[in-house]
N, C-alpha and C positions, 0 to 999 in steps of 0.2 A: 835461219829457220824461215819457213813460209806459212803464213796464216791466210786463211780465206774467211770472209764474212759469212754468216755470223760467227764471231769468236766464241768458242765454247770454254767456259771456265768451270772447272770441276774441283770437288773437294777430295779429301784423301780417304774417305770412308770406304770400307769393302763390305757393307752390310747387306747388299742386295745384288741380285743377278739381272742383268739386262734382258729384255725380251728376246725371245728366240729369233724374231724377224731382224732385230738389230745385230744379233750375233752372226746371222746370215750375211747381213750387209757388210760387216766387218771382214768376214771371209772374202767377199767379192772385191771389196776396196783394196785390201792388201794384196790380192791377186793381181791387181792392175800394174804392179811393179814388174814389168817384163818388156820384152823387145817390141811387142805389138799390141799395147794396151787399146781397148776399145769398149764399145757398148756403154758409153758414159750416160746416154740419154735414158738408159733403162735402170741406172743406178742412182743418179743425181736429179734433183728436183729442177724444174724449169727455171724457178727463181734463182737457184744456185748457179746454173749454167749461164744465166744472163749476166751474172757478175763475174764468173770464172768460166771462160769458154772451154769447150772439150779440147781444142787445140792446145791450150795452155796446160791442161791436165796431162795431155799425151806427152808433152815436152818434159814435164816435171817427173812423171812416171818413169820415162825411158832413162832420164839423167840419173835418178836414184838407182835404177837397175844396172846401168852401165858402170857406175862408180862403185856401188856397194854390193851388188849381186841380187840373187833371187831370194824370195821370201822363204824361209824354211820353217818358221813357226811364229806364233804370236800368243800373248797372254794379257790378261787384264791387269792394268795398274789401278784403275778406279771403275768399279762396276756398281756404284751406289745409285745409279739412275736407270730407269727402265729404258729410255729412248736416247741416251747419250753415254758415252764410255771413253776412257783413255786406255790405250793399249800400247805395249811394247812389242816391236816387230824384229825378230832376228833375221839377218841377211847373211847370205852364203859366203861373203868375202870377209867375215869377221867384224861386222858392224851390227848395231841395232839402231832403231829409229822409233821414236814415240809418235803416235797419232791420237787426235781426238776426232771422234766421229759422232754425229748426231743425226737421227732419222726422224721423219714426220710421224706423229702418233697415229694418223689415220691413212686411209687409202692404201697405197702400195708401199708405204714406209720408205720413201726415197730419201737418200742422204741430202740434208739441207745445211749441214755444218761440217767443215773438214779443216783440220790443221795437221801439218806435218812438220816435225822438228828436225834439228840437225842430226846427221848420222854420227853415232858415237862409237869409237873403235872399242872393241871388247878386250882392252888391255887388262892384265891381271893384277898389276901392282902399280903403286904411285910412282915407283922408280922407272917403270916401263913408260909411264906417261911422261916423266921428265926426260927420258931418253929420246921420245918421239919429238918433243918440243925442241930439244937440243939440235936435232937434225934439220930443222927448218932452215931455209936459207935466210940470209940477214942475221940479225942479232936477236936472241930471246932471253927471257928471264922467267923463272917460275918458282913458286914457294907454297907450300902447304905447312901450316904451323898450327899447333893447338895452344889455346890460352890456358895456362896452368896457374893455379892459385897457390903461391908459396906459403909455407907455414910461418915464415918470418914476416910479420907486418901485413900479412894477408893481401899482398901485392899481386896483380896478375902479371905474368911474364909470358913471352912467346917462345914455344918449344918447337923448333923446326922438325918436321916429319919427313918431308922430301923436298928437293930443290934442285934447280939449275941456275947458275949465274945469279944467285940471290942478291949479290951486292953490287951488280952492274947497273949503272944509271941508264935509263932508257927514256925516250919520248913517251909521254903518257897520253897525248890527246886529252879529252875531257875528263879523264880520271883526276886531273889536277883539282877539280872542284871539290874533292874530299878535303883539301886544305882550306878552302873557303868555308865549308860547312864547319870544320873543326874550329876555325877562328870565330865564327859566328856562335857556336856552341859555347865557347869560353866566355864570350860576352854575355850571353843569355844567363849562364850560370852565375857570373859576377852579379848580374841584376838580382838574382834570387837572394844573394847575401847582401844586397844593399849597396854595393860599391859601383853600380852602373844603373842606367835608366833604360837599358835595352830589354825588350820583351818580345816574344814571338808576335805578339799583336801590334807591335808598333808599325805605323804606317809611313812608308817612303813613297816617293814619287818619281816616275820614269822621266829621266831627262835625256836630251839629245846625245850627250856624251857617252851615255850607256847603251845607246841603241846599236847593237851589234848585228850580226848576220845569223841565219839559221845555222844549227838546229834551234827548234823552239818555236814559241808563239809570240812572246812579248815584243819582238821586233816590229810587228805591225800594229801594236797598241799605240793609242794617241799620247802625245806629249802630255806630261803631268798626271798620267793615270796613277791613281793610288793603288798600293799594293802593300800587304803586311810582310814582315820579315819572314813569317812562316810560309806565306804563299810563294815568295821569291825563292826561298830555299827549296821548297818542295818542287817547283818547276826546274830549278837548276839541277837537281839530283835525278828526279824521275823521268824528265824528257830532255835532260841536258840543254836546257834553255840558255843560250849564250848571253842574251840580253838581261835575263835575271841574274846571271853570274856577274856581269860587268857592273850592274847597279849594286850588288852587294859588296863587290870589291870597292867601289866608290864610297859606299856607305861606311864600311869598316875602316878603309884606308889601306893603301898598298902595303905600308910598313907593318900594319897589324897582321896581315896574312903572311908577310915575310918572317915575322916573329914566330908564327906557328910552325914554320919549316924547322926552326931551330928547336922549338919545344917538343915537337914530336920526333925529334932525332933524326931528321932527314940528313944523311951523311954527304949529300950532294947539293946542299942549299945554296952554295955559291953560284951554281949553274942557273938557279931560279931567281936570282936577284939582279936587277929589279923584277918583281913579280908581274908579269904581263897581264893586261886584260885580254879578252878575245878579240875585241875590235883592234887593239894595238898589234896583236900577232897578225891578223889579217893584213893590216896596212904594211907591216914590216915584210911580209911574204908576197906582196903585190908584184907580179912579174914585170910590169912595165916600169917600175921604179927601182932605185938602188938603195932604198932606205935600209933594207935589211943588211946589205953588204956593208954599208957605212956603220950601221949600229953595232955590229958584232966586233968592230975594231976598237970601240971605246972602252974607257974605264967605267966603272959602276956609276960614279957621280956624273960623268959625261953621258952615260946612257940615260940617267934620270932627266937630265936637261933635255936630251934629244927627244925623249917620249913627250915631255911637256911642250915642246916647241914644234919641231919639224913633224913629229908624228901626230900630234894633236891638231896641227894645222892642215894636215893632208885630208881632203874632203873624203867622207864615207862614200860618196857617189863615184869617187875615182878608183875604188877598189874593183878589180875585175877578176883576173885569174890569180888567185892567192894560194899557193901551196908550196911544198918543198922545204928545204933547209931544216929538215927535221933534226939534224944533229947540232943545230946552232940556235935556232929560234923556236923555242918550244917550252914545256914544263917537263922537268926531269925528275925521275926517282927510280930507285931500284925496287925490286920486289920486297926487300926487307924494310925499305922506307915506307912502302905503301902499307905493309903489315903494320908498321908502327903507327901511322896515322889513323888506321882502322881501330887499332888497340886504344888509341887516345879517345876516339869517338866512343868506343865501348866503355872505357873506364869512366867517362864523364857523362854518361847518359843512362846510368842505372836507375835513376829515380828522379823525382822532382821535375821541374820544368825541362831539364835537359833530356828527359826520356823521349820528348817529341823528336829529337835527332834520330833516334833509332827507328821511329815510326816513319820518318821521311825517307830514310835509307832503304826502307822495305817496301816502298810503294811499287817500284818496278823491280821484279825479281831478276831481270837480265836474260836468263835462260830458263827453260822449263824443268827446273829442278823437282825432284820427288819430294812432295810435301808430306808424304807419309813418313819420311826419313828426317826432314828438317823442320823444327818448330819455328825458326826464324830464318829468313833470308834477307840479308842486306846486300845491296849491290850498287856499284858504280863502275862504268867502263868508259872506254874513249876510243875513237876511231877517226882517221883521216888518212889520205893517201899515204901509205907507207908506215902507219902506226895503228896498232891494235892493242887494247888493254881490257881485261876482264878481272874484276876484283870483287870478292865476296866476304861478307861477315856472316857466319852461320852458327846456329845453335841446334844440336842434335836433339831430335824427339825421343830417341832411345836412351841416351845417356846423360843428357842435359849439358854436355860438354860444348865449349865454343871453339870455333876454328876460323882461321883466315886462309882463304885460297886466292892467289893472285897470279896472273900470267901477263906478260907484255911481249909483243913481237914488233920489231922495227925492220924495215927494208926500204931504203930510199930508191931502190933501182927497179922494182917491179911490184905489181899488185899483189896484195896479200889474199890468200885464200881463207877467208873469215870462217867458213863453215868448218874447215879442218881444225882450225884452232879452237873454235867453240866446242868441237867435238871432244878434243882433248881435255879442255877444262871441265866440261860436263862429266866426262868419265872420272876426272879426279874427285868430283863431288861424290861419285858413287863408290869410290875406293877408300875414302877416309875410314880409318879403324873404328 
């Protein structure tokens, strides 16, 4: 998806109607999706065009038109404000796209904020979504499941609704951080019951061994910077901060996170042991070295020793081009495994101090999902060359039911079209019964 400053954040109320001038601007902006878009200086403010030049807008408009077709109609999704609105635009090739548009309140009411989301195919059923995902090159997995409460023991269970390859283990990218959050949640909950001293407010200190590479922010923080467990977990989930992740793994202990694989029912846990830190994965994938090739041939105990010696001793500064080997050096789980770890977080965050885990999971919604439909949106995804995962824990605003939607795509041989995959997963969130 593409966002342009200033970012417009809107609520789901439909209680008001935008000003007629804004309505006209929406007509004009949606009409830009054509072969020869122009007239941007008469539609957008000078301040906006300073940040997003007309040439960039031309390219985006033409790209959407070429891929998804001409605009056939649009409707309001959020019309609660006079000078900003969110709309859904239907396109002639069977897609829709959401836009947020804001205009200045005075003068010529020029557009000063604009956001356009991923194109979503207008598939009619979840099975059609699963079929589309199944036809992507490489290997894919997909699962939509409802959390049902059984009458016996009042336990929550996962009831699959639609799936493709739900039990196939795939590389996750940063979605593995759900297991770190689950392990931390367990220790936080134990603290509430008096069996541990861990609390969200506990302070830990950044050390050189935890300083990984982007994504994130903490890799540039100074040595010994203090951070609470809650802050580290929030950064790990919301912006996928790799250094925050490694700091938490070191704090909890590698084997603590490995135990969570078993506890949450990961049927491919053996592939994730030893459980790698992000920095270790970078070092093992470093193209100029043979550490990764040597590592994969070892037994589990020899791998642990290898990580503590050769990998730990390889300087962070020596890591350059680090990617590939997604079938051997990664974190692995099937869609069913991901559903299970999300269910674990759900089960253990209903109340008390554990509830903070749900709040952390909802900081970044991942995709622009319809908030008039979803009361709660919990998200974690992952991406790297050849790997893409999108995973959601959702609560329906209409029925109060809970759902898990997760999809993973692996292809070591070619770049992934992230926007297509995002569109399929977003459409799945719109088709849940």
